[in-house]
N, C-alpha and C positions, 0 to 999 in steps of 0.2 A: 125416674130411677128405673134402670133396667132390671131384668129378672136376676141376673148374676149378682149385682150389687145388693139387691134386696135379699137374696138367699144367703150371701155371705154375712150380711148384717144380722139377720135372724139367727144363723147358726152360731156365730161368735158371741152374740148377745145371750143366747141360751146357755152357752158354756159359762160366760161371766156370771149370769144370774145363779146358776147352779153352784158356782164357787163362792158366791156371797154367803152361803150357809156355813162355809168353813172359816172359822175364826179362832185365832190363837191369841189369848190375852197377853198384853204387854205387862211386864213387871214394873217398868219405870214410868209408865203413863197411865194412871188409873182410869178405868172405864174405856180404854181404847184397845183396839185389836189389830193384830197383823192379819191381813186377809189376802186372798189370792185372786180375787175377781178382776183385778187390773191386768193380770198377765195375758189373758186372751185378747184384751183390748189393745195392749201394746203389740202383741204378735200381729194382729190385723193391721195396726198402724204401720209396722215395719214391712209387712208383705204387700199391702194394698194402698197405703197412703193415708193422709190426714182425714180426708172426707169420710172414709169408711170407719176409721178409728173413732172419730168424734161421733158419728152416727151410732156406733155400737155402744159407746159410753152413754149417750143420751137414752137409748132404749134400755140399757141396764139401769140407769137412774129411775126412769119412769116405772118400769116393771117392779123394781126392787121396792120403791115407795109403796106400790099397791099390794104386793104379796109378802113382803118382809118388813113389817112395820117397826120392829126393834123398840117397842115401847114409845114413850112420849117424845124422845129425841131422834126417832128414826128418820124423819124427813131431813133433819140437820145432818145426821151421819151419812146418809146416802148422797145428799147434795155436796157435802164436803169431799166425799170420795170422788165424785165427778169433777169438782173444781180442782182437786189435787192432780188430776190427769192433765189439765191444761198447761201448767208450767212444764210438766214432763214432755208433753208433745212439742212445746216450743224448744226444749233442749234437744229432743230427737231431731227436730227440723234443722237446728243449727248444726248438729253432728252430721246430718246429711250434706249440708253445704260444704263441710270441710272434707268430705270424701272426694276422691278424684272424679272427674267428669265421666270417665269410662266405667266406673264401678257403681253398680246399682245397689240399693239396700239389700236385696235378696241375693246378691252375688258377693257378699263380703268375703274376703279371704280370711285366713286364720291368723293374720298378723295381729299384733297386740294393739296397734294404734286405733283401728276402727272400734274395737270393743271398748277401749279405754274412753274414747270420745263418747260412744253410745251410752256408757254408764255415767261418766263424769258430768256431761252437760245436763241431762235430765235431773240428776241428783242435785247439782248446783242450783238449777232453776227452782226446783221444788224446795230445797233447803233455804233459799233466799226469799221465797215468797210466802209459803204456807205457815211458818211460825208467826209471821205478822198477822196473817188472817186469823189464825187460831187465837192469838193474844188479843188483838184489837176488835175483831168482828164477832167471833163466836163467844168468847168468854165475857166480853164487856157489853155486847149488844144483844145477840141472839138468845143466849141462855137466860139472861135476866128478863128481857122483854117478853119473850114468847113462852118461857117455861118456868119463870119465877125462881130459877136457880142462880143464886148470887154467891160468887166467890170473892173473898177479900183481895185487895190489890197485892198483898204479900203472898197469898196462896197462888194467884195467877203468875206472879213473878217467879215463884219457886218452880212452877211448871215449865217455864221457858226452855231450860235445857232439855226437858222431855220432848217439847215440841220440835226442837232442832234435831235431836237424836232420832226421833221417830221419822221425820221427814228426810233423813239421810238413809236410814236403813231400808225403808219401803221401796224407793226407786232402785236402790242397789240390787235387792233380790228380784224385784219385778222385772227390771230391764235385763238382768243377767239371764234369768230363766227364759224370757221372751226371745232374747238373742240366740240362745242355744236351740230353742225350738224352731225359730225362723231359719237358722242355717241348716238344720236337719231337713226341714220341709223343703227348702230351696234346693238342696242337693238331691233329694228324692225326686222332686219334680223335674229337675234337669236329667237325671238318670232315666226316668220313665219316658221322657220325651225323645230320648235317643233311639 
């Protein structure tokens, strides 16, 4: 790993870790929060590619587990935060494939189509995968086995709309903000290079 990639990874990971402390409770999904730590990770993904984006997500995961325990379920919370990035990355990668060959991610025009794809694909990928993981893996396996937290089948089924809604809202605001910041940074970098 060269010095530039290492520096970018550490810088963006530090911002993501700092944003881990900002949490807005959700009304419809008890015990869950809206957070902003994924925004710098998505920005790095859009600017520098998947390798750096995943590296920043992994550093954020490891450091967050060590310094932000969040009680007995902290490891699960931070791990799920990282896992939820992966379908978003897949959606962003697919959106990149649909952009024209001449147009790079950092040179998106202000046309509606690129931003629609950039928001729709990660949102769809996350909304199609994470509710199943929440329902089947977290609530039926991880919480009962490792933490002794048991929910009845009816209680978990009642939370399914919350799982879906949460996994639609988060990529929508995360990717939207990341796109805005990415386009501003790209324009500034082009102007300063002239």
